[in-house]
C-alpha positions as CSV (number, residue, x, y, z in Angstrom):
1,M,-0.2,0.0,-0.1
2,Q,1.2,3.6,-0.9
3,L,2.6,5.4,1.6
4,P,-0.1,8.5,2.0
5,L,1.1,12.1,0.9
6,S,0.0,13.4,4.3
7,R,2.3,10.7,6.4
8,L,5.2,11.2,4.2
9,G,4.9,15.6,5.2
10,I,5.2,13.9,8.9
11,L,8.2,11.9,8.2
12,L,10.3,14.7,5.5
13,G,9.2,16.9,8.8
14,G,11.5,14.9,11.0
15,L,14.8,16.0,8.2
16,L,13.7,19.4,8.2
17,A,15.3,20.9,11.1
18,G,13.4,24.4,13.3
19,T,10.3,24.4,10.7
20,T,7.2,25.1,12.0
21,A,4.4,23.1,10.2
22,L,5.5,19.8,10.9
23,A,7.2,20.2,14.1
24,Q,3.6,18.8,16.2
25,A,2.7,15.1,16.5
26,P,-0.2,14.2,14.1
27,S,-3.6,14.2,15.7
28,T,-4.8,10.8,16.7
29,G,-8.4,12.2,15.6
30,N,-10.2,9.6,13.4
31,P,-11.9,11.6,10.5
32,D,-14.3,8.4,10.2
33,Q,-15.8,9.4,13.8
34,P,-15.4,13.7,13.8
35,V,-16.2,15.1,16.9
36,N,-17.9,18.2,16.5
37,V,-16.4,21.4,18.2
38,T,-19.2,23.0,21.0
39,Q,-16.7,26.4,20.7
40,P,-13.4,27.6,18.6
41,T,-10.6,25.4,19.8
42,P,-7.2,25.3,18.5
43,L,-5.8,22.0,16.0
44,P,-2.4,21.0,15.8
45,V,0.0,22.1,13.3
46,F,0.8,19.8,10.2
47,G,1.8,19.8,6.5
48,N,-0.2,19.0,4.3
49,P,-3.7,18.1,4.8
50,I,-4.2,20.4,7.4
51,I,-6.7,19.1,8.8
52,R,-6.6,15.1,9.8
53,D,-9.7,15.1,12.3
54,K,-12.7,15.6,10.1
55,Y,-12.6,14.9,6.4
56,T,-13.2,18.7,4.3
57,A,-13.6,19.6,1.0
58,D,-14.9,22.7,-1.4
59,P,-12.2,24.3,0.3
60,A,-13.3,28.6,-0.2
61,A,-11.3,30.9,1.9
62,L,-11.6,34.6,3.1
63,V,-9.3,37.4,4.6
64,V,-10.1,39.5,6.5
65,G,-7.8,41.6,8.1
66,N,-5.1,39.6,9.5
67,T,-7.4,37.1,9.5
68,V,-8.5,34.2,7.4
69,Y,-11.8,32.6,7.7
70,L,-11.2,28.8,6.1
71,Y,-14.8,27.7,5.1
72,T,-14.8,24.0,3.6
73,G,-17.5,21.2,3.1
74,H,-17.7,18.8,5.3
75,D,-17.0,14.3,3.3
76,D,-18.6,12.1,6.4
77,P,-20.5,9.0,5.0
78,P,-22.5,6.3,6.2
79,P,-20.5,3.6,6.6
80,G,-19.4,1.3,3.0
81,K,-21.6,5.0,1.1
82,E,-19.5,6.6,-1.3
83,W,-21.1,8.9,-2.6
84,Y,-20.4,13.1,-1.3
85,Y,-22.5,12.7,2.3
86,M,-22.1,15.8,3.3
87,K,-24.6,17.2,5.6
88,Q,-22.8,20.9,7.1
89,W,-20.4,23.1,6.8
90,L,-17.1,23.3,8.7
91,C,-15.3,26.4,9.5
92,Y,-11.6,27.1,10.5
93,S,-9.8,30.5,11.6
94,S,-5.6,31.8,11.2
95,T,-3.5,34.4,11.3
96,D,-0.2,32.5,10.0
97,M,-1.9,29.7,7.7
98,L,-0.5,27.8,10.1
99,H,-1.8,27.7,13.1
100,W,-6.4,27.0,12.8
101,T,-8.7,27.0,15.2
102,E,-11.9,24.8,14.2
103,H,-14.7,27.1,15.3
104,P,-18.5,25.8,16.0
105,S,-19.6,24.7,12.2
106,P,-21.7,27.9,12.0
107,L,-24.4,26.5,8.7
108,S,-26.0,23.2,7.7
109,V,-28.8,22.7,5.1
110,Q,-31.4,22.5,7.9
111,A,-30.9,25.7,7.8
112,F,-32.4,26.9,4.6
113,S,-35.7,25.5,4.9
114,W,-36.5,25.3,1.2
115,A,-34.1,22.4,1.1
116,K,-33.9,18.7,1.6
117,A,-29.6,18.1,1.1
118,D,-26.4,18.6,0.4
119,A,-23.9,20.4,1.5
120,W,-22.1,21.3,-1.6
121,A,-19.0,23.8,-2.3
122,S,-19.7,27.1,-1.3
123,Q,-18.1,30.5,-0.6
124,V,-18.7,33.5,1.8
125,V,-17.9,37.3,1.1
126,E,-18.1,40.5,2.9
127,R,-20.0,43.6,1.9
128,G,-20.6,46.4,3.9
129,G,-20.5,44.3,7.6
130,K,-22.5,41.3,6.6
131,Y,-20.7,38.5,5.5
132,Y,-22.6,36.4,3.0
133,W,-22.5,32.1,2.2
134,Y,-24.0,31.3,-1.2
135,A,-24.7,27.2,-0.5
136,A,-25.3,24.6,-3.5
137,V,-28.0,22.3,-1.3
138,E,-30.2,20.8,-2.9
139,H,-33.8,22.1,-3.5
140,G,-36.3,20.2,-1.4
141,S,-39.6,21.3,-4.0
142,S,-37.6,22.4,-6.8
143,N,-36.2,19.7,-9.0
144,G,-32.2,19.5,-8.8
145,K,-29.6,21.6,-7.6
146,A,-30.4,25.4,-6.0
147,I,-27.8,28.1,-4.2
148,G,-29.1,29.4,-1.6
149,V,-27.9,33.0,0.4
150,A,-27.4,32.9,4.1
151,V,-25.9,35.9,6.2
152,A,-24.2,36.7,9.9
153,D,-22.9,39.3,11.7
154,S,-20.3,37.7,12.0
155,P,-17.3,35.6,9.4
156,T,-17.7,32.3,12.1
157,G,-21.4,33.1,12.4
158,P,-24.4,31.9,13.3
159,F,-25.5,32.4,9.6
160,W,-30.2,32.6,8.3
161,D,-31.1,32.7,5.4
162,A,-31.4,35.6,3.8
163,R,-33.9,35.4,1.5
164,G,-36.1,32.2,2.4
165,S,-35.8,30.4,-0.6
166,A,-33.9,30.0,-3.2
167,L,-31.4,32.3,-5.7
168,I,-30.7,30.1,-8.1
169,T,-32.9,27.0,-8.8
170,N,-32.3,24.2,-11.9
171,D,-35.1,25.7,-14.0
172,M,-33.7,29.1,-14.2
173,T,-30.3,27.7,-16.3
174,R,-31.3,26.1,-19.8
175,D,-28.2,25.3,-21.8
176,T,-27.7,21.6,-19.9
177,N,-30.6,18.8,-19.5
178,I,-29.2,18.1,-16.5
179,T,-30.2,18.5,-13.2
180,W,-26.8,19.5,-11.8
181,D,-25.4,21.7,-13.3
182,D,-26.5,25.2,-10.6
183,I,-24.1,24.3,-7.8
184,D,-20.4,25.6,-7.1
185,P,-21.2,29.7,-6.3
186,T,-18.5,31.6,-5.8
187,V,-19.2,35.6,-5.6
188,F,-16.4,38.0,-6.6
189,I,-17.2,42.4,-6.1
190,D,-15.4,44.9,-8.4
191,S,-13.6,48.0,-8.5
192,Q,-16.8,49.8,-8.1
193,G,-18.5,47.6,-6.1
194,Q,-20.8,45.1,-8.5
195,A,-20.4,42.3,-7.2
196,Y,-21.0,38.7,-9.4
197,L,-21.6,35.9,-9.1
198,Y,-20.0,32.8,-11.1
199,W,-21.4,28.8,-10.7
200,G,-21.8,26.0,-12.3
201,N,-21.3,22.1,-13.7
202,T,-20.3,21.9,-17.5
203,V,-21.5,25.3,-18.3
204,C,-19.8,28.1,-16.2
205,Y,-22.5,31.3,-16.0
206,W,-23.2,33.7,-14.2
207,A,-25.3,37.7,-13.4
208,K,-24.7,40.4,-12.0
209,L,-26.0,40.9,-7.8
210,K,-27.6,44.0,-6.2
211,P,-26.4,45.4,-4.1
212,N,-28.3,43.5,-1.5
213,M,-26.1,40.8,-2.2
214,T,-29.3,38.6,-2.6
215,E,-31.0,39.1,-5.1
216,L,-29.5,38.9,-9.2
217,D,-28.8,42.0,-11.3
218,G,-30.1,41.2,-14.2
219,P,-29.9,38.6,-17.1
220,I,-28.2,34.7,-16.4
221,H,-24.9,34.3,-18.4
222,A,-23.4,31.2,-20.0
223,I,-20.1,31.2,-21.2
224,T,-19.7,29.3,-23.8
225,T,-15.0,29.8,-24.7
226,L,-14.2,28.5,-21.4
227,P,-12.4,24.6,-22.7
228,Q,-13.7,21.3,-21.1
229,F,-15.3,23.2,-18.3
230,T,-16.6,21.1,-15.3
231,E,-17.5,23.3,-12.4
232,A,-15.4,25.0,-9.5
233,P,-15.4,28.0,-11.4
234,W,-12.7,30.5,-9.1
235,L,-12.6,34.3,-9.5
236,H,-9.4,35.8,-8.0
237,Y,-7.8,39.1,-9.4
238,R,-3.8,41.3,-9.5
239,K,-2.6,44.3,-11.5
240,G,-5.4,44.8,-14.1
241,W,-6.2,40.6,-14.6
242,Y,-9.1,39.1,-13.3
243,Y,-8.4,35.2,-13.3
244,L,-11.3,32.4,-13.6
245,S,-9.9,29.0,-12.2
246,Y,-11.7,25.7,-12.7
247,A,-12.2,22.1,-12.5
248,T,-11.5,20.9,-16.1
249,G,-12.0,17.2,-16.6
250,F,-13.0,14.1,-15.0
251,P,-10.4,13.1,-12.8
252,E,-11.0,16.3,-12.1
253,K,-7.3,19.1,-12.8
254,I,-7.8,23.2,-12.8
255,A,-7.6,25.1,-15.3
256,Y,-7.1,29.0,-15.6
257,A,-8.7,31.7,-18.5
258,M,-8.0,35.3,-17.6
259,S,-9.8,39.1,-19.3
260,R,-10.1,42.4,-18.0
261,S,-13.5,42.6,-17.6
262,L,-15.1,39.8,-15.7
263,E,-17.8,40.0,-17.8
264,G,-15.0,38.4,-20.5
265,P,-13.8,37.5,-23.0
266,W,-11.7,35.2,-21.1
267,E,-8.7,33.9,-22.9
268,Y,-8.0,30.1,-21.8
269,K,-4.4,30.2,-20.0
270,G,-4.2,25.8,-19.5
271,I,-3.4,23.8,-16.3
272,L,-2.9,24.8,-13.3
273,N,-3.3,21.8,-10.2
274,E,-3.2,18.5,-11.9
275,V,-4.9,15.4,-10.5
276,A,-4.6,16.0,-6.6
277,G,-4.1,12.2,-5.2
278,N,-7.1,9.2,-4.4
279,S,-9.6,12.3,-5.6
280,N,-11.9,12.3,-8.4
281,T,-12.1,16.2,-7.6
282,N,-10.4,19.1,-8.1
283,H,-11.7,22.1,-6.0
284,Q,-9.8,25.5,-5.1
285,S,-9.5,28.5,-3.6
286,I,-6.9,31.7,-4.2
287,I,-6.0,34.5,-1.5
288,E,-3.6,37.3,-1.2
289,F,-2.4,37.2,2.1
290,R,0.4,39.1,3.5
291,D,1.5,39.7,0.1
292,E,2.7,36.1,-0.4
293,W,-0.1,33.7,-2.8
294,Y,-2.5,30.5,-1.1
295,F,-3.7,28.4,-3.7
296,I,-5.7,26.1,-0.8
297,Y,-7.2,23.2,-2.6
298,H,-8.6,19.2,-1.1
299,N,-6.7,15.6,-2.0
300,G,-7.6,12.3,-1.4
301,S,-4.3,11.9,0.3
302,I,-6.0,10.4,4.8
303,N,-6.4,7.0,4.9
304,T,-9.8,6.6,2.5
305,H,-10.7,3.3,2.4
306,G,-9.7,3.0,-1.3
307,S,-12.4,6.0,-1.5
308,S,-12.3,9.4,-3.3
309,F,-15.3,10.3,-1.6
310,H,-13.4,11.2,1.8
311,R,-11.4,14.1,1.2
312,S,-9.0,16.7,3.0
313,V,-7.6,20.0,2.5
314,C,-4.2,21.7,1.2
315,I,-2.6,24.5,1.1
316,D,0.6,25.7,-1.4
317,R,2.0,28.8,-2.8
318,L,1.4,30.5,-5.9
319,H,2.9,31.6,-8.3
320,Y,2.6,33.9,-11.1
321,N,5.9,35.0,-14.3
322,K,6.7,38.3,-15.3
323,D,3.1,38.3,-17.4
324,G,0.6,37.8,-15.4
325,T,-0.2,34.2,-16.4
326,L,0.0,31.1,-13.5
327,Q,2.4,28.8,-12.4
328,R,1.5,25.1,-12.3
329,V,1.0,25.1,-8.1
330,Q,3.3,22.6,-7.0
331,M,1.3,19.2,-4.8
332,T,4.4,19.2,-2.1
333,S,3.3,16.9,1.3
334,E,4.6,19.2,3.4
335,G,2.9,21.9,2.7
336,L,3.6,25.0,4.4
337,T,6.4,25.6,6.1
338,V,7.0,29.1,7.4
339,P,3.9,31.7,8.3
340,A,2.3,33.8,6.1
341,G,4.1,37.3,5.5
342,K,8.0,35.8,6.8
343,R,8.9,34.3,4.1
344,R,11.6,36.9,3.1
């Protein structure tokens, strides 16, 4: 049996004297028997994956001042069941990208009275002192996946349904004949204050949001120029360029495109991240924190009993070329070994 990447990272840590990220022993927690926390709980410091007492997936990070908040899905399939059984989202925070604190789960499917299942990929953004959580769930009465919006006064919640109904339902998107194309929402607010919602599976959709962040402001558009778009769009900005990264193919890699505008046109640039070991899906979050860029993703490197439905969040650095294009991400089992902002 191949040595899991996470354990390899711990073994390598013993050879890297003076590094912080791998200095502590691995957690004794069992991700197959997770315990829900009831108060903020500091976690041991690891390499990759960064969390080992729970299976975590679909990471979405938010920078608020000197703190990074990491929101993830929670893979929790019953024994012998092979699928994405996910009932709640999890929340972690860090001030250095090495030491993480788990907070009580701030949101579950039950927060949306109109939803019935599937706490799938999500993202939290801040506007006007409020925190808006866009989440994909299974609708209770309208066939297929839907996107809801929750809101809170704090990045750690509690969050509540901001609308009382879905923002996006399957009958609003007609470019495919599948019922799961309305997933993986990502939101970006430009320098003029205009918010954009991107989402999709097999087709990438986008629409403007009204300033209240809970209503669409205009029609839904479909992007037809992204090669082999599968799912997981994510938007970020740097030095005049917008970047749209997304999962491509299956098993999934991460590809990306660039544009001068959030409304396109998008120019495809190539593969950013390869297949992430023992995980058919590949879902990314890209942030800048303390003047450094990070690529947050999940893989299947914890003991998953041969299943691709037990995923774990990892973090590696993201680098740019002089022309603004992205260098391919180097996935490591060591992960981050220097606190954010301390490499120089």
